[in-house]
C-alpha positions in Angstrom: 0.0 0.0 0.0 1.4 3.4 -0.9 2.4 5.7 2.0 -0.3 8.2 1.3 -2.9 5.4 1.6 -1.3 4.3 4.9 -1.6 7.8 6.3 -5.2 8.1 5.2 -6.1 4.7 6.8 -4.2 5.8 10.1 -6.1 9.1 10.2 -9.4 7.3 9.7 -8.7 4.7 12.4 -7.1 7.2 14.9 -8.6 10.7 14.4 -7.6 11.9 17.9 -3.9 10.7 17.6 -3.7 12.3 14.1 -4.9 15.6 15.5 -2.4 15.5 18.3 0.4 14.6 15.9 -0.6 17.5 13.6 -0.5 20.0 16.6 2.9 18.8 17.7 4.2 19.0 14.1 2.9 22.6 13.9 4.6 23.5 17.2 7.8 22.0 16.1 7.7 23.8 12.8 7.1 27.1 14.6 10.0 26.4 17.0 12.2 25.5 14.1 11.3 28.8 12.3 12.0 30.8 15.4 15.3 29.0 16.0 16.4 29.5 12.3 15.4 33.2 12.5 17.4 33.7 15.7 20.4 31.9 14.2 20.1 34.1 11.0 19.9 37.3 13.0 22.8 36.3 15.2 24.8 35.4 12.1 23.9 38.7 10.5 24.9 40.7 13.6 28.1 38.7 13.8 28.9 39.4 10.1 28.1 43.1 10.4 30.2 43.5 13.6 33.2 41.3 13.0 33.4 40.4 9.3 32.2 43.3 7.3 34.6 45.9 8.8 37.6 43.7 8.1 39.4 43.6 4.8 39.0 40.6 2.6 42.5 39.4 3.2 42.0 39.4 7.0 38.8 37.3 6.7 40.6 34.8 4.3 43.5 34.6 6.8 41.2 33.7 9.6 39.4 31.1 7.5 42.6 29.5 6.3 44.1 29.5 9.8 41.0 27.9 11.2 41.2 25.1 8.6 44.9 24.5 9.3 44.1 24.5 13.1 41.4 21.9 12.5 43.8 19.7 10.6 46.3 20.0 13.4 43.5 19.2 16.0 42.5 16.1 14.0 46.2 14.9 14.1 46.2 15.4 17.9 42.9 13.4 18.2 44.6 10.5 16.5 47.8 11.0 18.6 45.8 11.0 21.9 44.0 7.8 21.0 46.8 5.8 19.4 49.8 6.9 21.5 48.3 8.1 24.8 45.5 5.6 24.9 42.8 8.2 25.7 39.2 7.1 24.9 35.7 8.3 25.4 35.0 11.6 27.2 38.6 11.9 28.4 39.9 11.9 24.8 37.3 14.5 23.8 38.3 16.8 26.6 42.1 16.5 26.4 43.0 16.0 22.7 43.1 19.7 21.6 44.8 21.3 24.6 47.7 22.6 22.5 45.4 24.1 19.9 43.5 25.9 22.6 46.8 27.2 24.0 47.9 28.4 20.6 44.6 30.3 20.1 44.9 31.8 23.6 48.5 32.9 22.9 47.5 34.4 19.6 44.7 36.4 21.1 47.0 37.7 23.9 49.8 38.5 21.3 47.3 40.6 19.2 46.2 42.5 22.3 49.8 43.2 23.2 50.5 44.4 19.7 47.6 46.8 19.8 48.6 48.2 23.2 52.5 48.0 23.0 53.0 47.6 19.2 54.8 44.3 19.9 53.6 40.7 20.2 56.0 40.0 23.1 56.5 36.6 24.7 53.0 35.5 23.5 54.1 35.8 19.9 57.0 33.5 20.6 54.7 31.1 22.4 52.5 30.9 19.3 55.4 29.6 17.2 56.7 27.3 19.9 53.3 25.6 20.6 52.5 25.4 16.9 55.8 23.6 16.3 55.2 21.2 19.2 51.7 20.4 17.8 53.1 19.8 14.3 55.8 17.4 15.7 53.4 15.4 17.8 50.9 15.1 15.0 53.5 13.9 12.5 54.8 11.2 15.0 51.6 9.2 14.5 51.6 9.5 10.7 51.3 6.3 8.7 53.5 7.5 5.7 56.2 10.1 5.0 53.7 12.1 3.0 51.2 12.3 5.9 54.0 13.3 8.2 55.0 16.2 6.0 51.3 17.2 5.8 51.0 17.0 9.6 54.1 19.2 10.0 53.0 21.8 7.4 49.4 22.4 8.5 50.2 24.0 12.0 53.1 26.0 10.5 50.8 27.4 7.8 48.3 28.5 10.5 51.2 30.2 12.4 52.5 31.9 9.3 49.0 33.3 8.4 48.7 34.6 11.9 52.1 36.3 11.7 51.3 38.0 8.4 48.0 39.2 9.8 49.8 40.7 12.8 52.4 42.4 10.5 49.7 44.0 8.4 47.8 45.2 11.4 51.0 46.5 13.0 51.8 48.4 9.8 48.3 49.8 9.7 48.5 51.0 13.3 52.0 52.4 13.5 52.4 53.4 9.8 55.8 51.7 9.5 57.3 48.3 8.9 58.9 46.3 11.6 62.4 46.2 10.1 64.2 47.1 6.9 66.1 44.1 5.5 69.6 44.9 4.2 69.4 42.0 1.7 66.3 42.1 -0.5 65.7 41.1 -4.1 65.5 44.8 -5.1 68.8 45.7 -3.4 70.5 42.6 -5.0 69.3 43.6 -8.5 70.5 47.2 -8.0 73.9 45.9 -6.7 74.6 43.8 -9.8 73.3 46.6 -12.1 70.1 45.0 -13.3 67.8 47.5 -11.7 67.5 51.3 -11.2 67.1 53.0 -7.8 65.3 56.0 -9.5 62.2 56.2 -11.6 64.1 57.2 -14.8 62.8 55.8 -18.1 64.9 53.6 -20.4 65.6 56.5 -22.8 66.8 58.8 -19.9 69.2 56.1 -18.6 70.6 55.5 -22.1 71.1 59.2 -22.7 72.8 59.6 -19.3 75.2 56.8 -20.1 76.1 58.1 -23.5 76.7 61.6 -22.2 78.9 60.1 -19.5 80.9 58.3 -22.1 81.5 61.5 -23.9 82.6 63.3 -20.8 85.0 60.5 -19.7 86.5 60.3 -23.2 87.1 64.1 -23.2 88.7 63.8 -19.8 91.0 61.0 -20.9 92.0 62.9 -24.1 92.8 66.0 -22.1 94.9 64.1 -19.5 96.9 62.5 -22.3 97.5 65.8 -24.0 98.7 67.4 -20.7 100.9 64.5 -20.0 102.6 64.8 -23.4 101.5 61.4 -24.7 102.5 60.1 -28.1 100.7 60.9 -31.3 99.4 57.3 -31.5 97.8 57.5 -28.1 96.3 60.9 -28.8 94.9 59.7 -32.1 93.3 56.7 -30.4 91.9 58.9 -27.6 90.5 61.5 -30.0 89.0 58.7 -32.1 87.2 57.3 -29.1 86.0 60.8 -28.2 84.7 61.2 -31.7 82.8 57.9 -31.7 81.2 58.7 -28.3 80.2 62.1 -29.5 78.7 60.7 -32.7 76.6 58.1 -30.8 75.5 60.8 -28.3 74.3 63.1 -31.1 72.6 60.3 -32.9 70.8 58.7 -29.9 70.2 61.5 -27.4 69.4 64.5 -29.6 72.4 66.4 -28.1 72.5 68.8 -31.0 69.0 70.2 -30.4 68.3 69.4 -26.7 69.4 72.2 -24.5 68.9 70.2 -21.3 71.2 67.4 -22.6 73.8 70.0 -23.6 73.7 71.5 -20.2 74.0 68.1 -18.6 77.1 67.3 -20.7 78.7 70.6 -19.9 78.1 70.0 -16.2 79.7 66.6 -16.3 82.7 67.9 -18.2 83.1 70.8 -15.7 83.0 68.4 -12.8 85.5 65.9 -14.3 87.9 68.6 -15.4 88.1 70.3 -12.0 88.5 67.2 -9.8 91.9 68.4 -8.6 90.2 71.6 -7.1 88.6 69.4 -4.4 91.9 69.1 -2.5 92.1 72.9 -2.2 88.7 73.3 -0.6 88.4 74.3 3.0 84.9 73.2 4.1 83.7 74.5 7.5 83.9 72.3 10.5 80.3 71.6 11.6 81.2 71.4 15.3 83.5 74.4 15.4 82.3 77.5 17.3 80.9 80.4 15.3 83.6 82.9 14.2 83.4 86.4 15.6 82.3 89.0 13.2 85.1 91.6 12.5 84.5 95.2 13.4 82.7 97.1 10.7 84.8 99.4 8.6 83.5 102.8 7.7 81.8 102.9 4.3 83.7 104.4 1.4 82.8 108.0 0.5 80.4 108.6 -2.3 81.7 110.5 -5.3 80.4 113.9 -5.8 79.8 113.6 -9.5 80.0 111.3 -12.4 81.0 111.9 -15.9 78.7 110.9 -18.8 81.0 108.0 -19.9 80.8 106.4 -16.4 77.0 106.7 -16.3 76.7 105.1 -19.7 78.9 102.2 -18.6 76.9 101.6 -15.4 73.7 101.6 -17.3 75.1 99.2 -19.8 76.2 96.8 -17.0 72.9 97.0 -15.1 70.8 96.3 -18.2 68.9 93.1 -18.5 71.1 90.1 -19.6 70.7 89.1 -23.3 69.2 85.7 -24.1 71.8 83.4 -25.5 71.8 79.7 -26.3 73.7 77.0 -24.4 76.8 77.0 -26.6 77.2 80.8 -26.3 76.6 80.6 -22.6 79.3 77.9 -22.2 81.7 80.0 -24.3 81.1 83.1 -22.2 81.6 81.1 -19.0 84.9 79.8 -20.2 86.0 83.3 -21.3 85.1 84.7 -17.8 87.0 81.9 -16.1 90.1 82.5 -18.2 90.0 86.2 -17.4 89.5 85.4 -13.7 92.5 83.0 -13.6 94.7 85.5 -15.4 93.9 88.3 -13.0 94.5 86.0 -10.0 97.9 85.1 -11.4 98.6 88.9 -11.3 97.7 88.9 -7.6 94.5 90.9 -8.4 90.9 90.0 -7.6 88.7 91.5 -10.3 85.3 93.0 -9.7 82.1 91.7 -11.1 81.9 94.8 -13.3 85.4 94.1 -14.6 84.4 90.5 -15.5 81.2 91.7 -17.2 83.1 94.4 -19.1 85.9 92.2 -20.3 83.9 89.1 -21.2 80.5 90.5 -22.3 78.4 88.5 -19.8 75.6 90.1 -17.8 76.5 91.8 -14.6 74.2 89.6 -12.5 75.8 86.5 -14.0 79.3 87.9 -13.3 78.3 88.5 -9.7 77.2 84.9 -9.3 80.4 83.6 -10.9 82.6 85.9 -8.7 80.7 84.8 -5.5 81.7 81.2 -6.2 85.2 81.8 -7.5 86.3 84.1 -4.7 85.9 81.1 -2.2 88.8 79.3 -3.9 92.0 79.2 -1.9 94.1 81.6 -3.9 91.4 84.2 -4.3 90.4 83.9 -0.7 94.1 84.4 0.4 94.3 87.6 -1.6 91.1 89.0 -0.2 92.2 88.1 3.4 95.6 89.8 2.8 93.9 92.9 1.5 91.8 93.1 4.6 94.6 92.4 7.1 97.1 94.8 5.4 94.8 97.6 4.1 91.5 97.1 6.0 89.6 96.6 2.7 86.5 94.4 3.0 85.6 92.6 -0.2 82.0 93.4 -1.3 82.3 92.3 -4.9 82.2 95.9 -6.2 85.9 96.9 -5.9 89.2 95.1 -6.2 90.6 93.4 -3.1 94.0 95.0 -3.7 94.3 98.6 -4.8 96.1 99.4 -8.0 98.1 102.4 -9.0 95.6 103.4 -11.6 93.0 106.1 -11.0 90.0 104.7 -9.3 86.5 106.2 -9.5 84.2 105.4 -6.6 80.4 105.3 -7.2 78.1 104.2 -4.4 80.6 101.8 -3.0 81.8 100.6 -6.4 84.9 101.6 -8.3 85.9 101.6 -12.0 89.6 101.6 -13.1 90.1 103.9 -16.0 
């Protein structure tokens, strides 16, 4: 007889029992609905309070660590039964004591990290207890593969916990724990396979080609000053010519003002390396030098002739716009004039430099402010002050000459 027929026959024969059963079934369904709704609401509250605010990687870390801890607990269940001989309720109560201790230490370590920014002794306890659980679980393995698996599962859980702690520590403190001295990035930079800056490939290639030109020019100049043979000079000049051809072809040196300026800067630094030994940098821990007593200002001339006024107006005019090559040529001309005057024991004025070389007065003042710090010029300026009381301001010679001097507002012009 089909089940539906059996139910119909039972209901016809026992109407009261059928009614009682239906009432009990309805009550059970109502209770099941209430229980499921309570569980759903509790799960929703738990999700909104603990899961939703966390990043996805933290949630996945907790899930994976829980799975790994379950695998470790299953190994300890077998170990407690096969090795220790626990059975029944005793086995159920005692098999996972290490896993409980690991979770307790992990919770304490996280609290210590949030309060003291360090996991402390509890962080060490997590790794120690995890390793102990892994070893005990693997001792009851039936094969080498199972032993490796038993060893790996607890260590994976500990590693995921450690990474979660590191991410949260960085989020709270804003800094990493340590900076490793040996990293893949540093090794690649060390062997020359990576760049420490964000330069593009074309910028790196252009810099290297310009550096080859500057080094080849320095080598050729050193051979010429050393009186090298014609064969060596021809080889050095040929190398310089090849480097220059490649730089012009691949870097746009002929039309790029920035590249031209960079090349001139490299050549200037390489050609004046010997000047570094004559520098006298200040001692950072030395006391501040006392300021010398102020000298009376030079008298102002009563009148100026028309030629002097025209010369001053010409020097104070706005500097003309010149290209990179002309600017480099004017700079070399000014430097040659400066060196020649220093050889004569004379520190020229900025106006003298501008008048003799044709550069702007403002540019001449900048060059003079740098060059007068060199040892020979500084010695002349210091001697002029010690012997004649002349303070160098950049507007008159440091050492007076026998020529007629015209003083205008603190500046002078040798006629």
